[in-house]
C-alpha positions as CSV (number, residue, x, y, z in Angstrom):
1,X,3.8,89.3,4.5
2,X,0.8,87.2,3.5
3,X,-1.3,90.1,2.8
4,X,1.0,91.7,0.2
5,X,1.8,88.5,-1.9
6,X,-0.4,88.1,-5.0
7,X,-1.8,84.5,-5.0
8,X,-1.3,83.8,-8.6
9,X,2.4,84.8,-8.2
10,X,2.6,82.5,-5.2
11,X,1.5,79.6,-7.1
12,X,3.3,80.6,-10.2
13,X,0.4,80.6,-12.7
14,X,-1.3,83.0,-15.0
15,X,-4.5,84.8,-13.9
16,X,-6.5,82.7,-16.3
17,X,-5.2,79.4,-15.2
18,X,-7.7,76.5,-15.2
19,X,-8.5,74.3,-12.3
20,X,-6.1,71.5,-13.4
21,X,-3.3,73.9,-13.8
22,X,-3.8,75.3,-10.3
23,X,-3.9,71.8,-8.9
24,X,-0.6,71.0,-10.5
25,X,1.0,74.2,-9.4
26,X,-0.1,73.9,-5.9
27,X,1.2,70.3,-5.6
28,X,4.6,71.4,-6.8
29,X,4.9,74.3,-4.3
30,X,3.5,72.4,-1.4
31,X,6.0,69.5,-1.9
32,X,8.9,72.1,-2.3
33,X,8.2,74.1,0.9
34,X,6.5,71.8,3.4
35,X,8.5,72.3,6.6
36,X,9.0,68.5,7.0
37,X,10.9,68.5,3.7
38,X,12.2,72.0,3.7
39,X,14.3,73.1,6.7
40,X,15.3,76.4,5.2
41,X,14.3,79.7,7.0
42,X,10.9,81.0,5.8
43,X,9.9,77.6,4.2
44,X,7.0,77.1,6.7
45,X,5.6,80.6,6.2
46,X,5.8,80.2,2.6
47,X,4.0,76.9,2.9
48,X,1.3,78.6,4.8
49,X,0.9,81.4,2.1
50,X,0.6,78.6,-0.6
51,X,-2.2,77.0,1.2
52,X,-3.9,80.2,1.7
53,X,-3.5,81.0,-2.0
54,X,-4.9,77.7,-3.2
55,X,-7.7,77.7,-0.7
56,X,-9.0,80.8,-2.4
57,X,-8.1,80.2,-6.1
58,X,-9.5,76.7,-6.1
59,X,-13.0,77.9,-5.1
60,X,-14.8,79.7,-8.0
61,X,-16.7,82.2,-5.7
62,X,-13.7,83.1,-3.6
63,X,-11.5,83.3,-6.7
64,X,-14.0,85.8,-8.3
65,X,-14.1,87.8,-5.1
66,X,-10.2,87.9,-5.0
67,X,-10.0,89.0,-8.6
68,X,-12.3,91.8,-8.1
69,X,-11.1,93.1,-4.6
70,X,-7.8,91.6,-4.1
71,X,-6.5,91.0,-0.5
72,X,-8.7,94.0,0.8
73,X,-12.0,92.2,-0.2
74,X,-14.1,91.2,2.8
75,X,-14.5,87.6,3.9
76,X,-11.2,86.1,2.5
77,X,-9.0,86.1,5.6
78,X,-8.9,82.9,7.6
79,X,-7.0,82.9,10.8
80,X,-5.5,79.6,12.3
81,X,-5.8,76.5,10.0
82,X,-5.0,77.7,6.5
83,X,-7.6,75.3,5.2
84,X,-10.6,76.7,7.2
85,X,-13.5,77.2,5.0
86,X,-11.3,76.3,1.8
87,X,-9.8,72.9,1.0
88,X,-11.7,69.7,1.4
89,X,-9.4,66.9,2.9
90,X,-10.7,64.5,0.3
91,X,-9.5,67.0,-2.5
92,X,-6.1,67.2,-1.0
93,X,-5.9,63.3,-1.0
94,X,-6.8,63.3,-4.7
95,X,-4.0,65.8,-5.4
96,X,-1.2,64.3,-3.4
97,X,-2.2,60.7,-3.1
98,X,-3.1,58.9,0.2
99,X,0.6,58.3,1.5
100,X,1.8,61.8,0.7
101,X,-1.4,63.3,2.0
102,X,-1.0,61.6,5.2
103,X,2.6,62.7,5.6
104,X,2.0,66.3,4.7
105,X,-1.4,67.2,6.0
106,X,-2.3,64.6,8.7
107,X,-1.7,67.1,11.5
108,X,-4.3,69.5,10.1
109,X,-7.3,67.1,10.2
110,X,-8.7,65.1,13.1
111,X,-9.7,62.3,10.8
112,X,-6.1,61.0,10.5
113,X,-5.0,60.3,14.2
114,X,-1.7,58.6,13.5
115,X,1.4,59.1,11.3
116,X,0.9,55.6,10.0
117,X,-2.6,56.2,8.8
118,X,-3.1,55.1,5.2
119,X,-6.1,55.6,3.0
120,X,-7.5,52.4,2.0
121,X,-7.4,51.5,-1.8
122,X,-10.4,51.3,-4.0
123,X,-12.0,48.1,-4.8
124,X,-13.4,47.7,-8.4
125,X,-15.7,45.0,-9.7
126,X,-18.3,44.5,-12.6
127,X,-22.1,44.2,-12.3
128,X,-24.1,42.6,-15.1
129,X,-27.5,43.9,-15.7
130,X,-30.4,43.0,-18.0
131,X,-31.9,45.7,-20.3
132,X,-35.0,45.5,-18.2
133,X,-33.0,46.1,-15.0
134,X,-31.4,49.0,-16.7
135,X,-34.8,50.4,-17.5
136,X,-36.2,50.0,-14.0
137,X,-33.2,51.0,-11.9
138,X,-33.2,50.4,-8.3
139,X,-31.1,48.7,-5.5
140,X,-28.9,45.7,-6.3
141,X,-27.0,43.6,-3.8
142,X,-23.4,43.3,-4.5
143,X,-21.2,40.6,-2.8
144,X,-17.3,40.6,-3.0
145,X,-14.1,40.2,-0.9
146,X,-12.2,43.1,0.3
147,X,-9.4,43.8,2.7
148,X,-11.3,44.7,5.9
149,X,-10.5,45.4,9.5
150,X,-9.1,42.5,11.4
151,X,-11.7,41.2,13.7
152,X,-9.3,39.6,16.0
153,X,-7.3,42.6,17.0
154,X,-10.0,45.3,15.9
155,X,-7.4,46.7,13.4
156,X,-4.7,47.6,16.0
157,X,-2.4,45.0,14.6
158,X,-1.5,43.9,18.1
159,X,-2.4,40.6,19.6
160,X,-5.5,40.7,21.8
161,X,-4.5,41.8,25.3
162,X,-1.5,43.8,24.1
163,X,-1.4,47.1,22.3
164,X,1.2,49.0,20.2
165,X,3.9,50.9,22.2
166,X,5.7,54.2,21.5
167,X,8.8,53.7,19.4
168,X,12.0,54.3,21.6
169,X,14.1,55.2,18.5
170,X,12.1,58.4,17.5
171,X,10.0,58.7,20.8
172,X,6.9,58.4,18.8
173,X,7.7,61.3,16.4
174,X,7.9,58.8,13.4
175,X,11.1,60.6,12.1
176,X,14.7,60.9,13.1
177,X,17.5,63.3,12.3
178,X,20.6,62.1,10.6
179,X,23.9,63.8,9.7
180,X,26.1,63.3,6.6
181,X,29.0,65.5,7.2
182,X,27.9,69.2,7.3
183,X,24.4,68.2,6.0
184,X,21.5,67.5,8.5
185,X,18.4,65.6,7.2
186,X,15.1,64.4,8.7
187,X,13.9,61.1,7.6
188,X,11.3,58.5,8.5
189,X,12.2,56.4,11.5
190,X,13.6,53.1,10.3
191,X,12.5,51.3,13.5
192,X,8.8,52.1,13.1
193,X,8.7,52.9,9.3
194,X,7.5,56.4,10.3
195,X,4.5,55.4,12.5
196,X,5.8,56.4,15.8
197,X,4.5,53.0,17.2
198,X,6.1,49.6,17.5
199,X,4.0,46.3,17.6
200,X,5.9,44.1,19.9
201,X,3.3,41.3,20.0
202,X,1.7,41.2,16.5
203,X,-1.8,39.8,15.8
204,X,-1.4,36.1,14.6
205,X,-4.3,36.4,12.1
206,X,-3.2,39.6,10.4
207,X,0.5,39.5,11.3
208,X,0.4,43.0,12.6
209,X,-1.2,44.8,9.5
210,X,-4.6,45.3,11.2
211,X,-6.1,44.1,7.9
212,X,-7.8,40.8,7.0
213,X,-9.9,39.6,4.0
214,X,-13.6,39.6,4.4
215,X,-16.8,38.7,2.5
216,X,-19.4,41.6,2.5
217,X,-22.7,42.2,0.7
218,X,-23.7,45.9,0.1
219,X,-26.7,47.6,-1.7
220,X,-25.9,49.6,-4.8
221,X,-28.4,52.1,-6.0
222,X,-28.5,51.8,-9.8
223,X,-30.1,54.8,-11.6
224,X,-32.5,54.0,-14.5
225,X,-30.7,54.3,-17.9
226,X,-27.1,53.4,-17.1
227,X,-25.0,52.1,-19.9
228,X,-22.1,49.6,-20.3
229,X,-18.9,51.1,-19.1
230,X,-20.3,53.6,-16.6
231,X,-19.0,53.4,-13.1
232,X,-21.0,53.8,-9.9
233,X,-19.1,54.6,-6.7
234,X,-20.0,53.7,-3.1
235,X,-17.9,55.9,-0.8
236,X,-16.2,54.1,2.1
237,X,-17.1,50.5,0.8
238,X,-13.5,49.8,-0.4
239,X,-10.4,48.5,1.4
240,X,-10.0,49.2,5.0
241,X,-7.6,52.0,5.8
242,X,-4.6,51.0,7.8
243,X,-3.7,52.8,11.0
244,X,-7.1,54.5,11.3
245,X,-7.0,55.9,7.8
246,X,-10.3,56.3,5.8
247,X,-11.5,53.3,3.7
248,X,-11.4,53.3,0.0
249,X,-14.4,53.4,-2.2
250,X,-16.2,50.6,-4.2
251,X,-16.1,51.2,-7.8
252,X,-18.7,49.2,-9.9
253,X,-18.6,49.1,-13.6
254,X,-21.9,48.4,-15.4
255,X,-22.0,45.6,-18.0
256,X,-25.4,45.3,-19.8
257,X,-26.0,41.8,-21.1
258,X,-27.1,41.2,-24.6
259,X,-30.9,41.2,-25.3
260,X,-32.6,38.7,-27.5
261,X,-35.0,41.4,-29.0
262,X,-33.3,44.9,-28.6
263,X,-30.1,46.6,-29.6
264,X,-29.4,49.8,-27.9
265,X,-28.7,53.3,-29.5
266,X,-28.2,55.7,-26.8
267,X,-31.6,55.9,-25.0
268,X,-33.4,54.4,-28.1
269,X,-34.1,50.7,-28.6
270,X,-33.9,49.1,-31.9
271,X,-35.9,46.0,-32.7
272,X,-36.0,44.1,-35.9
273,X,-39.4,42.6,-36.7
274,X,-39.8,40.1,-39.6
275,X,-42.9,40.3,-41.8
276,X,-44.3,38.3,-44.6
277,X,-44.5,39.6,-48.3
278,X,-48.3,39.6,-48.2
279,X,-48.2,41.7,-44.8
280,X,-45.8,44.2,-46.4
281,X,-47.9,44.4,-49.7
282,X,-51.3,44.5,-48.3
283,X,-50.5,46.2,-44.9
284,X,-51.2,44.5,-41.6
285,X,-51.3,44.9,-37.7
286,X,-48.4,43.0,-36.2
287,X,-47.5,42.4,-32.5
288,X,-44.0,43.6,-31.3
289,X,-42.2,43.3,-27.9
290,X,-41.5,46.4,-25.8
291,X,-40.0,46.8,-22.4
292,X,-43.5,47.3,-21.1
293,X,-44.9,44.3,-22.7
294,X,-46.5,43.4,-26.0
295,X,-47.8,46.2,-28.5
296,X,-49.5,46.5,-31.9
297,X,-48.1,48.5,-34.7
298,X,-49.6,49.1,-38.1
299,X,-47.5,48.2,-41.1
300,X,-48.7,50.4,-44.1
301,X,-49.5,48.9,-47.4
302,X,-46.5,48.7,-49.8
303,X,-43.9,48.6,-47.0
304,X,-40.3,47.9,-48.2
305,X,-37.9,45.9,-46.3
306,X,-35.8,48.2,-43.9
307,X,-38.6,50.7,-43.2
308,X,-38.4,51.9,-39.7
309,X,-41.6,52.7,-37.5
310,X,-41.2,54.6,-34.3
311,X,-42.8,54.1,-30.8
312,X,-42.5,57.2,-28.8
313,X,-41.4,57.0,-25.3
314,X,-40.9,53.2,-25.2
315,X,-37.1,53.3,-25.0
316,X,-34.8,53.7,-22.0
317,X,-35.0,56.4,-19.3
318,X,-32.7,59.2,-20.0
319,X,-30.0,59.1,-17.3
320,X,-29.5,62.9,-17.0
321,X,-32.9,64.2,-18.1
322,X,-36.7,63.7,-18.2
323,X,-38.6,61.1,-20.1
324,X,-37.5,58.1,-22.2
325,X,-36.0,57.4,-25.6
326,X,-38.0,55.8,-28.3
327,X,-38.3,52.3,-29.8
328,X,-37.5,51.9,-33.4
329,X,-38.9,49.0,-35.2
330,X,-37.1,48.0,-38.3
331,X,-39.3,45.9,-40.6
332,X,-37.7,43.1,-42.6
333,X,-39.7,41.4,-45.3
334,X,-39.0,37.9,-45.4
335,X,-38.8,35.9,-48.7
336,X,-40.1,32.3,-48.4
337,X,-37.2,29.8,-48.6
338,X,-39.6,26.8,-49.3
339,X,-42.7,26.9,-51.5
340,X,-45.5,24.4,-52.0
341,X,-46.7,23.7,-55.5
342,X,-49.8,25.8,-54.9
343,X,-47.7,28.7,-53.5
344,X,-45.4,28.6,-56.4
345,X,-48.3,28.5,-59.0
346,X,-49.9,31.5,-57.3
347,X,-46.6,33.3,-57.3
348,X,-45.8,32.7,-60.8
349,X,-49.3,33.9,-61.7
350,X,-48.7,37.0,-59.6
351,X,-45.3,37.7,-61.4
352,X,-47.0,37.2,-64.8
353,X,-49.7,39.8,-64.0
354,X,-47.0,42.2,-62.6
355,X,-45.0,42.1,-65.8
356,X,-48.2,42.7,-68.0
357,X,-49.2,45.6,-65.9
358,X,-45.8,47.1,-65.5
359,X,-46.3,49.6,-68.2
360,X,-49.2,51.1,-66.4
361,X,-48.1,50.9,-62.9
362,X,-44.4,50.3,-62.7
363,X,-42.8,49.9,-59.3
364,X,-40.6,53.0,-58.9
365,X,-37.4,51.4,-57.6
366,X,-37.5,48.5,-59.8
367,X,-38.1,50.6,-63.0
368,X,-35.3,53.0,-62.0
369,X,-32.9,50.0,-61.7
370,X,-33.9,48.7,-65.1
371,X,-33.5,51.9,-66.7
372,X,-30.1,52.4,-65.3
373,X,-29.2,48.8,-66.3
374,X,-30.2,49.5,-69.9
375,X,-28.2,52.7,-70.0
376,X,-25.2,50.8,-68.6
377,X,-25.2,48.2,-71.4
378,X,-26.1,50.7,-74.3
């Protein structure tokens, strides 16, 4: 029967459905027809057909093959485990969540040895970096507290010298059948909370959970060019998984500290450099900071405040590409706030000469402003 049913019809999606639509449809169908949740005749067969359909349609290469050849195409059939060569257990965990994943699919994968296995939660923290550390990248040590495996009972939850025993109520199945009139239902065992095991003598340190807080230090590789808000993931460095479940991940959010010289604009760095009026008027060579050390830039004669000079390749490394950004130097012409008598005398003489020669060599921006001002009042 599985060979005659169209995979798209099984999942109830159009043939041009995107990955997210497929994922939602698969989750809905799998929850509806899983044999532990649906005791109707044919539910188990339908569940296997749904798994086979998603295993093909969620893989771009297999989907293209199926769209071209249908069920007759070579290489699509997979006997036995419906996930063989198809669905990654971690992908299923993302679709269903840790608890539902363990309930529905624990029997298919050797990595989840017990019904009470629970995937550990992720642990999130922030890492503050200087701009130079962002430019260099490299390994950083990160220390934090996380729920880890109890060292006293080695994660079993039972006091040392003892061990969990099979639940008498459900005979280790983790579920029991109950009847309400004509309706017969299967539910999690209330005695062992669905684990199939009972801890008669719990560990005194973790109180039977198998989990205890621990201080750890891990090494986090930081790629050059990361930005504030980006997250780096260390797989398996999160909270300990209960009952033999997989540990969660460590999620590190990057926070870049303010820099005394630079502002970031993507991969470019912007640095404001003050220069004096004589330097702007006559031109000069001024020293500026860069991430690689001190550099000299040439200020052209007649430079106006706000002019931007560019140093190629002196910015930050591109996170997803070759090379580096640029460093932009924004020049700011400073006006003296205090003048000595001699300075005032020379500046007044300069201003007088400027006014006398304005007719022959007017400054374009000043002349334009004065012309517009005259028209405004006329």
